[in-house]
C-alpha positions as CSV (number, residue, x, y, z in Angstrom):
1,M,-70.8,7.0,29.0
2,S,-74.5,7.7,29.7
3,S,-75.8,9.7,32.4
4,R,-78.5,8.5,34.7
5,P,-80.5,10.6,37.3
6,L,-79.3,10.2,40.8
7,Q,-82.7,8.9,41.8
8,D,-82.4,6.0,39.5
9,I,-79.0,5.1,40.8
10,L,-80.2,5.3,44.4
11,R,-83.1,3.2,43.7
12,D,-81.3,0.6,41.7
13,D,-78.6,-0.1,44.2
14,S,-79.7,-2.3,47.2
15,T,-77.0,-1.1,49.4
16,L,-77.9,2.6,48.9
17,T,-81.5,1.8,49.1
18,Q,-81.0,0.3,52.7
19,L,-78.8,3.2,53.7
20,Q,-81.4,5.6,52.5
21,G,-84.1,3.8,54.4
22,R,-81.8,3.8,57.6
23,M,-81.3,7.5,57.2
24,A,-84.9,8.2,56.7
25,Q,-85.7,6.3,59.9
26,L,-82.9,8.2,61.8
27,A,-83.5,11.6,60.6
28,P,-86.5,12.5,62.6
29,V,-84.8,11.1,65.8
30,Q,-81.6,13.1,65.0
31,K,-83.7,16.3,64.7
32,V,-85.3,15.8,68.1
33,W,-81.9,14.8,69.6
34,R,-80.3,18.0,68.4
35,Q,-83.2,19.9,70.1
36,V,-82.9,18.1,73.6
37,V,-79.3,17.8,73.9
38,P,-77.5,21.0,75.5
39,H,-75.9,23.2,72.7
40,P,-72.3,22.6,74.1
41,L,-72.5,18.8,73.6
42,V,-74.6,18.5,70.6
43,D,-71.7,18.5,68.1
44,Y,-69.8,15.9,70.2
45,A,-72.3,13.1,70.1
46,E,-74.2,11.4,67.2
47,I,-76.9,8.8,66.8
48,T,-75.6,5.6,65.2
49,G,-78.6,3.6,65.2
50,V,-81.6,2.0,67.1
51,E,-81.5,-1.4,68.6
52,G,-84.9,-2.5,69.8
53,D,-85.9,0.1,72.5
54,A,-82.3,1.5,72.8
55,L,-81.0,4.7,71.0
56,L,-77.3,4.1,70.2
57,I,-75.1,7.1,70.7
58,R,-71.4,7.6,70.1
59,A,-69.7,10.3,72.1
60,R,-66.4,12.1,71.2
61,G,-64.4,11.5,74.4
62,G,-65.2,10.1,77.9
63,A,-66.1,13.5,79.3
64,V,-68.9,13.9,76.8
65,A,-70.1,10.2,77.3
66,A,-70.1,10.7,81.2
67,K,-72.1,13.9,80.9
68,L,-74.6,12.1,78.5
69,K,-74.9,9.2,80.8
70,Q,-75.5,11.6,83.7
71,M,-78.3,13.3,81.7
72,A,-79.6,10.0,80.2
73,P,-82.9,9.9,82.1
74,S,-84.0,13.4,81.1
75,L,-82.8,12.9,77.6
76,T,-84.7,9.8,77.3
77,R,-87.8,11.2,78.7
78,A,-87.6,14.2,76.1
79,L,-87.1,11.8,73.3
80,S,-89.8,9.4,74.2
81,Q,-92.3,12.2,73.9
82,S,-91.8,12.1,70.2
83,F,-90.5,8.4,70.0
84,P,-92.2,6.3,72.6
85,E,-90.4,3.3,71.5
86,I,-87.1,4.8,72.9
87,K,-86.8,3.7,76.5
88,I,-82.9,3.7,77.1
89,L,-79.8,5.3,75.6
90,K,-76.7,3.2,75.0
91,I,-73.8,5.7,75.0
92,Q,-70.3,4.5,73.8
93,V,-67.1,6.6,73.5
94,A,-65.7,6.8,69.9
95,T,-62.6,4.8,69.4
96,P,-59.7,5.6,67.0
97,E,-61.2,2.9,64.7
98,S,-64.7,4.6,64.8
99,P,-65.5,6.7,61.8
100,P,-65.0,10.4,62.7
101,I,-67.9,12.3,64.1
102,I,-68.8,15.2,61.7
103,R,-69.4,18.5,63.5
104,H,-72.6,20.3,62.3
105,R,-72.0,23.9,62.1
106,T,-75.4,25.2,62.7
107,G,-76.0,28.9,62.1
108,H,-72.4,29.6,61.1
109,G,-71.3,31.1,57.9
110,L,-74.6,31.5,56.1
111,S,-76.1,34.9,55.8
112,S,-79.7,35.8,54.8
113,T,-78.3,36.6,51.3
114,G,-77.0,33.0,51.2
115,L,-80.3,31.5,52.3
116,G,-81.9,33.6,49.5
117,Y,-79.7,31.9,46.9
118,F,-80.4,28.6,48.3
119,Q,-84.2,29.4,48.1
120,E,-83.8,30.5,44.5
121,L,-82.0,27.3,43.7
122,C,-84.7,25.3,45.5
123,D,-87.5,27.0,43.6
124,T,-86.0,25.8,40.3
125,L,-85.4,22.1,41.3
126,P,-88.0,19.5,40.5
127,P,-89.1,17.3,43.4
128,S,-86.1,15.2,44.3
129,P,-83.8,14.2,47.4
130,L,-81.7,17.3,46.5
131,K,-84.5,19.6,46.8
132,D,-85.7,18.1,49.9
133,A,-82.3,18.5,51.4
134,I,-82.0,22.1,50.4
135,E,-85.3,22.8,51.9
136,R,-84.3,21.2,55.2
137,L,-81.1,23.3,55.2
138,I,-83.3,26.5,54.7
139,K,-85.7,25.6,57.4
140,E,-83.0,24.7,59.9
141,R,-81.1,27.9,59.2
142,Q,-84.2,29.9,59.6
143,E,-85.2,28.4,62.9
144,P,-83.4,29.6,66.1
145,R,-81.6,26.9,68.1
146,R,-83.2,26.0,71.5
147,G,-82.1,28.7,74.0
148,Q,-81.1,31.2,71.5
149,T,-83.0,34.4,70.6
150,P,-83.9,34.9,67.0
151,P,-81.7,37.6,65.4
152,E,-84.8,39.8,64.6
153,T,-86.1,40.0,68.2
154,S,-82.8,40.5,69.9
155,S,-82.1,44.0,71.2
156,G,-79.0,45.9,70.3
157,V,-78.8,47.3,73.8
């Protein structure tokens, strides 16, 4: 069995290429979404796509969907500053048939030592999607979340 670089496999499979293109389109929107949605709700709703001028959101539970619908005008305004094509949010409640919403654990369980190990690994990798993903992980873990004080500036009093 011969081994092929992951990039070749991704490039040669049309389904994976389409998926990679969709993910590349949604990644910047997802980043802004995670910044504008209040912290308690961010892990309970996810972007599932874009349809014309609508951003499609799936919420885990009716209460989350109701709160997001209540906040839709302000969320849409905040998102449209970076993505003017987004005019409305279409919010749906996740059903039992829906794929599970994966909770993103931001800032949990990764110490500065762990970040250092990831940085060392990243420095040894050639340009690749894996290197890009590790660089994003490092950057996201180094940036404080909206509304949080960076650890180095918080007082111990």
